[in-house]
C-alpha positions as a Markdown table, in Angstrom:
| # | Residue | x | y | z |
|---|---|---|---|---|
| 1 | Unk | 35.8 | 11.4 | 10.1 |
| 2 | Unk | 33.9 | 14.6 | 10.4 |
| 3 | Unk | 30.5 | 14.9 | 12.0 |
| 4 | Unk | 28.7 | 15.7 | 8.8 |
| 5 | Unk | 30.4 | 12.8 | 6.9 |
| 6 | Unk | 29.2 | 10.5 | 9.7 |
| 7 | Unk | 25.7 | 11.8 | 9.5 |
| 8 | Unk | 25.6 | 11.2 | 5.7 |
| 9 | Unk | 27.0 | 7.7 | 6.1 |
| 10 | Unk | 24.3 | 6.9 | 8.7 |
| 11 | Unk | 21.6 | 8.3 | 6.5 |
| 12 | Unk | 22.9 | 6.3 | 3.6 |
| 13 | Unk | 22.9 | 3.1 | 5.6 |
| 14 | Unk | 19.4 | 3.7 | 6.9 |
| 15 | Unk | 18.2 | 4.3 | 3.3 |
| 16 | Unk | 19.9 | 1.1 | 2.2 |
| 17 | Unk | 18.3 | -0.9 | 4.9 |
| 18 | Unk | 14.8 | 0.5 | 4.0 |
| 19 | Unk | 15.4 | -0.3 | 0.3 |
| 20 | Unk | 16.5 | -3.9 | 1.1 |
| 21 | Unk | 13.3 | -4.6 | 3.0 |
| 22 | Unk | 10.7 | -6.2 | 0.8 |
| 23 | Unk | 8.1 | -5.6 | 3.6 |
| 24 | Unk | 8.8 | -1.9 | 3.5 |
| 25 | Unk | 8.6 | -1.8 | -0.3 |
| 26 | Unk | 5.3 | -3.7 | -0.2 |
| 27 | Unk | 3.8 | -1.3 | 2.3 |
| 28 | Unk | 4.8 | 1.6 | 0.1 |
| 29 | Unk | 3.2 | 0.1 | -3.0 |
| 30 | Unk | 0.0 | -0.7 | -1.1 |
| 31 | Unk | -0.2 | 2.8 | 0.2 |
| 32 | Unk | 0.1 | 4.0 | -3.4 |
| 33 | Unk | -2.9 | 1.8 | -4.2 |
| 34 | Unk | -4.8 | 3.4 | -1.3 |
| 35 | Unk | -4.1 | 6.8 | -2.7 |
| 36 | Unk | -5.4 | 5.7 | -6.1 |
| 37 | Unk | -8.6 | 4.4 | -4.6 |
| 38 | Unk | -9.2 | 7.7 | -2.8 |
| 39 | Unk | -8.6 | 9.6 | -6.0 |
| 40 | Unk | -11.2 | 7.4 | -7.7 |
| 41 | Unk | -13.7 | 8.1 | -4.9 |
| 42 | Unk | -13.2 | 11.8 | -5.2 |
| 43 | Unk | -13.6 | 11.6 | -9.0 |
| 44 | Unk | -16.8 | 9.6 | -9.0 |
| 45 | Unk | -18.4 | 10.8 | -5.9 |
| 46 | Unk | -22.0 | 11.8 | -6.7 |
| 47 | Unk | -21.7 | 10.4 | -10.2 |
| 48 | Unk | -21.8 | 6.6 | -9.5 |
| 49 | Unk | -23.1 | 4.3 | -6.8 |
| 50 | Unk | -19.8 | 4.1 | -4.8 |
| 51 | Unk | -21.2 | 1.8 | -2.1 |
| 52 | Unk | -22.3 | -0.9 | -4.7 |
| 53 | Unk | -19.2 | -0.5 | -6.8 |
| 54 | Unk | -16.8 | -0.9 | -3.9 |
| 55 | Unk | -18.8 | -3.7 | -2.3 |
| 56 | Unk | -18.6 | -5.7 | -5.5 |
| 57 | Unk | -15.0 | -4.8 | -6.0 |
| 58 | Unk | -14.0 | -5.8 | -2.5 |
| 59 | Unk | -15.8 | -9.1 | -2.7 |
| 60 | Unk | -13.9 | -9.9 | -5.9 |
| 61 | Unk | -10.6 | -8.8 | -4.3 |
| 62 | Unk | -11.2 | -11.0 | -1.3 |
| 63 | Unk | -12.0 | -13.9 | -3.6 |
| 64 | Unk | -8.8 | -13.4 | -5.6 |
| 65 | Unk | -6.7 | -13.0 | -2.5 |
| 66 | Unk | -8.2 | -16.2 | -1.1 |
| 67 | Unk | -7.4 | -18.1 | -4.3 |
| 68 | Unk | -3.9 | -16.7 | -4.1 |
| 69 | Unk | -3.5 | -18.2 | -0.7 |
| 70 | Unk | -3.4 | -14.9 | 1.3 |
| 71 | Unk | -4.8 | -15.5 | 4.8 |
| 72 | Unk | -7.3 | -12.7 | 5.4 |
| 73 | Unk | -7.8 | -13.8 | 9.0 |
| 74 | Unk | -11.0 | -12.4 | 10.6 |
| 75 | Unk | -11.6 | -9.8 | 7.9 |
| 76 | Unk | -15.1 | -10.4 | 6.5 |
């Protein structure tokens, strides 16, 4: 087996391991949500009361997560 073939095989296996990991996929999706949130902040900055909107939204999100059984730990 040539060196380049071995490298490609290793890259493919690493990629397969990452794809198989539900934790990895979850973190990728959550990072996508983060990006969307910051796009919204940039869009509405100076046009809306961001502090009030995000405080209200976060309280609702925490309530929904709690109802879903997600342990938020010390996050308040």
